[in-house]
N, C-alpha and C positions, 0 to 999 in steps of 0.2 A: 372282839374278833381279831384286831391287830394290836399287838403288845410289843413294846421296845425296851423293856427293863433289862434284857440280856443283850441287846443289840449294840453294835459298835460301828462307827463311821470310819471306814478304811480308806476311802478316796473321795476327793471333792474337786470339781472343776467349775469355774465361773466364767460365763460369757455375758454379753449384753446384746439383745435383739431389739431393733427399732421396728417401725412400721414401714414396710417396703413400699407401699402405695404412696406414702408421704415422703419418700426419698430419705428416710432415716437409715442409719447404717447398722450393719452387723459387726460387732467387735468380738473377736475370738482371742482368748488367752493362749499363750504358747505352751504353758505347762499346767499341770494340776497342782493343787495346793497341799502342803503338809501342815496339819493342825497339831501344834505342840502345846497348846494352852488348854488345860482341862476345863476351865470355866467357859471358854469359847466353844469347846467341843460340846459341853453340856447345853449351852444356849442353842447351838445349831441343831442338836438332836431334838430339843423341845420345839424349835421353830418348824423343823421339817416333819416331825412325826406325831406330835400331840394331836393335830387335827384329825388324824386317822383312827384315833382310839374309838370314836363313836361311829365310824363308817361301817355299814353292814353290806351294802351292795358290792358285789364282785363282778368285774367286767372281763372281757376277752379282747385282745387285739385281733383285728380281722381285716380283710380287704374285700371290696365288692365283687371282685373276680373269683373269689374263693381261694386264691393263691396267697398264703400268708407272707411269702417272701417278698411280695410287692408292697407290703406295709413297711415303710422306711424305719419306723420305730422298732418293729419286731426284728427286722434284719440286723440293725446295729445293736440292739439289746442281746440278741443271740450271739453276736461276735464278742461282746463283753463277757457274757457268761462262759464262753469257750476259753477265754484267757484274759485276765485283767490287765495285761500289758497293752491291750488295745483300748483301754477305757477312755483315755483322753481323746485320741484321734476319732474314735467312734462317736463320742458325744459331740464333737465338733460337727460331724456330719448331721447328727440329729438337730443341732442348733441351726444349721443351714436350711434344713427341711422346714423347721418352724418359721424361719425368716421368709422363706419362699411362699408360704401360704398366709403370711400376715399381710393381706392385701385388702383389708376392710378399714375404712377411715376411723372407726371407733376402737380398733385394736391399739392398746397402749404399749409403749416401749417398756422394757424392764430387764432386770438381771435374770439370767438363767443359771440355775444351779443343777449340776449333775452329781449324784452321789452313788457310792457303792456301800451297801450295808451288809454286815454279817450278823447272823443270829437274830433276825427279825422274825417275830412269830405271827403267823396267820393261821387261823382255824386249828390251833394247837400244834402246828408244825414249825420248827425253826428252819429258816431258809435265808439264802442270800437274796438281795434285791437291788435293783437299779432304781434310783429315784430321780425324777425330773421335776423341778420346781421353778416357778416364776414369780418374782416380786414386782408389782406394778405400782402399788400405793406407797407413798412416802408421807411421813408426818414430822412436824417439828418436835424436838425433845430438849428439855432444859437439863443442864448439869450444874450441880452445886459442888464446889470444892473449897478446900481450906488452904490458905497460904499464911504461914506464921500464925498470928492470932486473929486473922480476918477470914471471913467467908466471902467467896466470890461466886458469881453465876455466869454461865455461858449457855450456848444453845447449839444444837445441830439442826439445821434447817430442813434437810431431807434425809431423815433416818427411817429405818425399817422397824416396824412394830413386830416383835417376834411372836405375838399372840394373834397375828392376823396374816395367815398365809393366803395369798391370792389364788394361786393355782398350784396343783401338785399331783403327781401320780407315782405309785410304787408298782414296779413290775417284778414279780416274784419268780424265781427260777424253778418253776414246777408246772406240769401240764402244758409243756411247750407245744405239743401237737394241736392243742385246742386254742392256742393263742395266749398262753401263760395266764396266771391269776393277776389281775390288775385292780388296784384300788385307786380311786380318784377323788380329788377335792377341787372344787371350783366355786369360789365365793363371789364371782362377778355376775352381773346381769346376764340371764340366759341369752337374750338377743345379741349381746356383745361377745358371747363366749362360745358360740357354736364351733368356732374354729379350733378350740382346745380339745374337745372331746371327739367331735365328728370329723374334722378336717386334718388336724395334726396327729392325734393318737389313733383315730379310726377305731373306736371302741363299740362293742355291743355288750349288753348286760348278760351275765351268765344266767341260764335258765335253771334256778334252784328253788328250794322251798320259800326262801325270802322273796324272790321275784314273783313266784306264783301267787303267794299270799297278797303281796302289794298290788299286783296287777288285777287280781280278781276283785279285791275290795274297790279299787279305783274304777273298774268297769261297772261294778254294781252301783257305785255312787253316781256315775254318769247316767246310768239307766234310770235310777230313781229321780234324779234332779232334772233330767233333760228329755227323757223318752216317754215316761209314763203319762204325761199330760196329753200326749197325742191320742191315747186310747182310753184313758179313764178320767173321770172327774175326781180329782184327788186334792185334798187340802194340804197346805204346808205342814200342818200338824201330823197328818198321816204320813207324809214324806219323811219327816223327822223320826217318826216311830219306826218306819221301815229301815232307816239308817241305823237307829239305835239297836234294833233287833239283829241286824247283820253284825255289828261290832260285838254284841253280846254272844252271838253264835261263835265267832272267831276267838273270843276270849275264853269261852268255856270248853271248846272242843280241842282235841289234840290233832285231828285230821279233818280235812274238808272233803265232802262228797256232794257233788252237784245236785243230785236228786234229794238228798237229805236236807241240804241247805234250802233248796227251792221250796220244798214242802213245809219246812219249819218256819222260814222267814217270810217268804212271799205268800204262801198259803192260798193261792188263787190260780186255778188251771190256766186261765187266759193270760194272767200276769207271768206265770212260769214260762209258758211258751214264748211270750214276747221277750222275756229276759234271755232265753236260750238263743233266740234269733239275733238279739242285740249282740250277744257274746260272739256268735259266729261271724257276724258282719265286722266286728272289731278285729277278729283274728285275720280275716281276709284283707282288711284295709291296712293293718299295720304289720302283716306278714309275721305274726307271732302266734304261739300256741298256748292257750290257757287250758291246763289239764282239768279233767273232771274230778280228779282226786289227788290229794297231796297232803303231806304233813304241814301243819300250820306253823308259821314262824311267829313267835311271840314278839320279836323285835319289830317285824313289819307291821303287826297289828297295832303295837304301841305308836308307831310313827303315823300310820294312817288314821288312827283314832283322833289325832290332833286336828285333822282337817275335816272330820265329819261333824258338820255343824248341827248342834241340838238347840239352836236359838230361833225362836219365833219372833220376828221383828214386826211390831204393830205401829205403822206410821213412824213418827219420830218420838213417840211418847213412851212406849213400853217395849221391853224385851222379856219374853217368857222362855226360860230354860226348861226343856223337856228331857228328863233323864229316865223316867220310869213308865208307869202304866198310862197309856194314852186315853184309857177310858175315863180318867179323872179330869179330863179337859173337854169341854163341850162348846161347840160353836153355834151362834145364833145371829138373828137380825132383829134389831129394835126398831119397830115402826115409828115410834114417837121421835126417837133421836135420828132415825134414818141412817143408822150406822151398824156395822157388824160388831159383835162382841164375843168374848170367850168367857165361859164360866169355869172356874177352877175349884175342884173339891180337894180338901185336905183335913187332917185330923187335928194337927197342932202346928203352931209356928215354931221354927227351930232357930 
């Protein structure tokens, strides 16, 4: 979805933001940097952009009041897009905003990088983009070098691993009225990082086919694993079968239709009505709309399939992986052993 093989890094500013609550400082540089080293330029491009190659979710900048101009990041990104001569002064203001909301004891200090990219591709379109990145994690690195006929070794105690970007976002200069297209990376623990997406950037996810596919599968999984027990006596094997059938539906179909999905996968009138009520309650609770029909995103299906468990765990002794026909596994109770059992039918060992 995001490709940078044609992209170039035209501007770069670096600042450092500490934790305001802990009385750490905000250090702002006076000028932006000129990168004249091709190797360094390539390493920076890899560090900043390679984590976005597998990003599928697209977000929007927003503000709870509905007035986008009250979103600080939106306001200063807009100024940069109007004229790059404002780049450094504008990103200093964004850095101040980040520092002001860094008031949780677990927020780590780190370097802030602001970039301006040209010819960065998203969804097949070449655009300019503003990048905001933060490095929090440091690692020791060894360096080996030669002097005369001897090799020597040294180290850098707190260096940055260019394969581990902690936080980053790309704001693309398109669809401004809707809050721009924004891609985000956050490798830190969610409980520690709410401030990056929710408080600093103020993002909401774009309501597209990827989001619809992901959210519908997620809601269905919650329905099967959490809600069905309240109304039905259902075994774990049956739950796994329902989850497997939903993934199969999404993999085989090009588009989703609520009635078609319900009849084919759930196939029980009472269960179908329960699921539709569960979906409506979700929409009300989270103030989001799950469409009854949309084109299925293969990337979202692939991502969600990883978290759909098809494993039946029996005490601490056995794991049974159920991928196909549920009718080939039979549950029972052995009076002599006073234990439950599963009987599994198969034609040959593979």
